[in-house]
Structure formats: structure tokens, C-alpha cells
N, C-alpha and C positions, 0 to 999 in steps of 0.2 A: 503493501499499499504507501508506504513510504516513498519507493522508487517510481510511483507512478506520479505522486506530486512533485517530486522533484524535477521527474521530466517534462510535466507539463510548467510548471515555472520557468524552467530553462527555456523551454519553446515559446513562453509568454515574453520573456525580455528579448528575444530574439525577434520575434516579430515588433515588438515595440522596437526596437533599434532601426529594422526595416523600414517601418511605418514613420518615423522620424527623419528618416537621411535627406527627402527632399526638400523639407521644409529648414533643415541646419545647413544643408548644402548651398541653399539658396541665401540663405542670410548670410554665410559665410563668403559668397562671391561678391553680393551686391555690397557686403563691407567693405571688402576688399579693395571694392570698384572705387566706392565712395571715398575711401582712406587714400588710395592713389590719386583721384580727381584734386582732393583736399591739400595732398602735399605738392602737387603741381601747380596749383593756383593760391597757394598759401592762402586759402580761406580756412581758419581754423573754428567755426562754429559746431559746437558741441553736439546741438541738438540735429544738425544737417544729416547724419546718417541713420537715425530713427524712422524717419517718413519712407524714404525708400525702401527700407527693408522690411518693414510692417506691409506695406503695398506689396511687395512683392512675394512674401510669405504666404500673405493673404490671398494671394492669387495662384499660387503654387497650390497652397490646401485645398482650394475650392476645385483645380484641376486633378487633385490625385484623392479626393476626397471619396470615391465610388472605389476606387482598387484598396486603400486604407479601409474601407469599410469590410468588402469581401476577406481582407487579410482575417480583421476583427469577427466578424460572422462566423467564418471556416473555421476559426479555432473555436469557437466559441460552440459550435455545432458539434465540432470534435469531443470536446470536454463532456458537453451533456451526453453525447451518446454514449460515451464510455463510461461516465456516471451511471445511468442506467442500467448498463451492461453489469457494473459491478454489484447495484443495490438488488436490482430485479433478478 
């Protein structure tokens, strides 16, 4: 029983990592681009990097939402089916 819980916990962490990659990678790329632009133009406004990051991450989350939900729903169905087998 403990092995099953550890296996599902490990799989849940991997799925969460997969689902967070698009948003984190987008924020990293946009942040790097804005920082490069700030360094090139010597504009040192601290809040300049937040708006493009928020907009880009929001857009990526909208575009990848169905894929993320497929991951989460598939994992939830797998857990519930195996839970039913263990209990029943």
C-alpha cells in the first residue's frame, strides 16, 4: 500500500513539473528579453518587467490549459480507478 502511495506521489510531482514548464519557461524568456532591453537602453524601471511577464504567462496558460487539464484529469481518473480496485 505504501509503495502505491509513493508511486502516485512521485507521478503527481512529475505531472506538476510538466504542467508548469510552459509558464515558467515563458516567464524566463520574457524576463531575459526585458532585462536585455533594459540593459541596452539603460532604462532601470523596476516594474517594467512585470507587465510583459504577466501578459505572456497568462497567454501561455490560456493556450496550454486544455493540455494541462488532460494531464490532471487523466491522472485523477487513474488514481480513482485504482482506488476503486483496491477498495472493492
